[in-house]
Every structure is written in C-alpha cells, then in structure tokens.
C-alpha positions as a printed NumPy array, in Angstrom:
array([[-19.46 ,  -4.984, -21.42 ],
       [-18.788,  -5.089, -25.11 ],
       [-21.352,  -6.142, -27.653],
       [-21.084,  -7.49 , -31.168],
       [-23.855,  -8.015, -33.685],
       [-24.912, -11.404, -32.318],
       [-23.614, -11.545, -28.741],
       [-22.633,  -9.605, -25.661],
       [-19.376, -10.146, -23.764],
       [-18.436,  -9.238, -20.185],
       [-14.73 ,  -8.281, -19.949],
       [-12.895,  -8.096, -16.614],
       [ -9.996,  -5.61 , -16.415],
       [ -8.339,  -3.303, -13.845],
       [ -5.924,  -0.388, -13.386],
       [ -3.462,  -2.399, -11.303],
       [ -3.217,  -3.381,  -7.656],
       [ -0.747,  -1.591,  -5.373],
       [ -0.14 ,  -0.597,  -1.753],
       [  1.723,   2.345,  -0.206],
       [  3.271,   2.677,   3.258],
       [  5.152,   5.355,   5.201],
       [  7.418,   4.561,   8.168],
       [  9.114,   6.975,  10.584],
       [ 11.063,   6.142,  13.73 ],
       [ 13.136,   7.818,  16.41 ],
       [ 15.424,   6.838,  19.264],
       [ 15.59 ,   8.506,  22.673],
       [ 17.191,   8.056,  26.083],
       [ 15.393,   8.256,  29.433],
       [ 17.256,   8.772,  32.67 ],
       [ 16.579,   7.053,  35.959],
       [ 16.301,   9.491,  38.903],
       [ 16.155,   6.796,  41.58 ],
       [ 15.347,   3.114,  41.9  ],
       [ 11.587,   3.776,  41.694],
       [ 11.338,   6.821,  39.437],
       [ 12.067,   7.211,  35.716],
       [ 12.365,  10.684,  34.175],
       [  9.758,  10.917,  31.388],
       [ 11.438,  13.96 ,  29.838],
       [ 13.952,  11.941,  27.838],
       [ 15.854,  13.682,  25.091],
       [ 15.225,  12.593,  21.512],
       [ 18.637,  11.712,  20.137],
       [ 17.858,  10.655,  16.576],
       [ 14.822,  10.876,  14.299],
       [ 14.771,   9.891,  10.628],
       [ 12.683,  11.351,   7.849],
       [  9.701,   9.227,   6.81 ],
       [ 10.482,   6.393,   4.424],
       [  7.834,   5.851,   1.769],
       [  7.488,   2.628,  -0.188],
       [  5.096,   1.52 ,  -2.935],
       [  4.464,  -2.122,  -3.758],
       [  2.941,  -3.155,  -7.074],
       [  1.166,  -6.491,  -6.692],
       [ -0.356,  -6.579, -10.154],
       [  0.354,  -4.505, -13.245],
       [ -2.67 ,  -2.92 , -14.975],
       [ -4.678,  -5.267, -17.185],
       [ -6.242,  -3.369, -20.116],
       [ -9.542,  -4.683, -21.445],
       [ -8.007,  -5.288, -24.877],
       [ -5.529,  -7.804, -23.371],
       [ -7.794,  -9.356, -20.731],
       [ -8.183, -13.138, -20.983],
       [-11.168, -12.934, -18.6  ],
       [-14.168, -12.766, -20.907],
       [-17.646, -14.18 , -20.416],
       [-20.038, -14.549, -23.32 ],
       [-23.574, -13.505, -22.366],
       [-25.438, -14.53 , -25.451]])
C-alpha cells in the first residue's frame, strides 16, 4: 500500500507468472521367448537427455506501472 497526505492506495503488482517443465524419454525393445512369455530384460536402445522448457505467461508488472489501484480513503 502507498499513502499520500490525504489518502491511501492499494496497488496490485507481481514479479511475473511462469512455468517450467522437464521431459526425458527412452525407447527399448523387448523380446518374446514364447507365445506366453515376454522377456522383461529388454535392452534400452535410445535415451535422450532431458529437455527443459520455460513458459512465460505474464511479464512482471512493477507497481509503478500497475493500472490496478484501489483508493482506500
């Protein structure tokens, strides 16, 4: 809240809104021993490094530029 000589003002501001995610995947092959049995010791053929991504949904809004102000008196 900011105050002046005659009134007080509530100012809404924030440091930005963002999300981060990390994705990693791999591909493997399993062999079939017989019609009823699958070998669970499949060999991992390919595995990528994690991919990291940041999304910025809203840039920071400093209190000096905020249009969201409420006069309290």
